[in-house]
C-alpha positions in Angstrom: 25.5 6.0 14.9 25.1 2.5 13.7 21.8 1.5 12.1 20.7 -2.1 11.6 17.6 -1.2 9.7 17.7 1.1 6.7 15.2 4.0 6.7 11.8 3.2 5.2 11.2 4.1 1.5 8.7 6.9 1.6 7.0 7.7 -1.7 4.2 10.0 -2.9 1.0 8.6 -4.3 2.2 9.2 -7.9 5.5 7.5 -7.3 3.8 4.4 -5.9 1.3 4.3 -8.8 4.3 4.6 -11.2 5.6 1.3 -9.8 2.4 -0.5 -11.1 1.5 -1.8 -7.6 -1.9 0.0 -7.5 -3.6 2.6 -9.6 -3.4 6.2 -8.4 -7.1 6.5 -7.9 -7.2 3.3 -5.7 -4.3 4.7 -3.6 -6.1 8.0 -3.1 -9.3 6.1 -1.9 -7.3 4.0 0.5 -5.5 7.0 1.8 -8.7 8.8 2.4 -10.1 5.8 4.2 -7.0 5.7 6.4 -5.8 2.3 5.2 -2.4 3.2 4.0 0.8 3.4 6.0 1.4 7.1 5.4 2.4 10.3 7.1 1.5 13.9 6.0 4.0 16.6 5.4 1.8 19.6 5.1 -0.8 18.5 2.5 1.4 15.9 0.9 1.1 12.3 1.9 4.2 10.1 1.9 3.5 6.4 1.8 5.8 3.8 3.5 6.3 1.7 0.4 7.9 -1.2 2.2 5.0 -1.6 4.7 2.5 -1.3 1.8 4.1 -4.1 -0.1 4.2 -6.3 3.1 0.5 -5.6 3.7 -0.4 -6.5 0.2 1.7 -9.7 0.3 -0.1 -10.7 3.5 -3.5 -10.6 1.8 -4.7 -13.9 0.5 -7.9 -15.1 -1.1 -9.0 -18.7 -1.0 -11.4 -19.3 -3.9 -11.2 -23.1 -3.8 -13.5 -23.3 -0.8 -16.6 -22.1 -2.6 -18.8 -24.9 -3.9 -21.4 -22.9 -5.7 -20.6 -20.6 -8.7 -21.2 -16.9 -8.5 -23.3 -16.6 -11.6 
């Protein structure tokens, strides 16, 4: 069996938080809201780390278009 794509890197919430990508609490909130690429094995959630990184890379904020200050 020849695979072109390697299997996804699945990590627990604590493992993802240990990378410094997002805090553990933020990951748990996103998981509860259903906004993380994750699967459940029993009660344990495994997050697809590669897809999470791609999703976060795709986010962009353009702060140069605001003319008025926030304060």
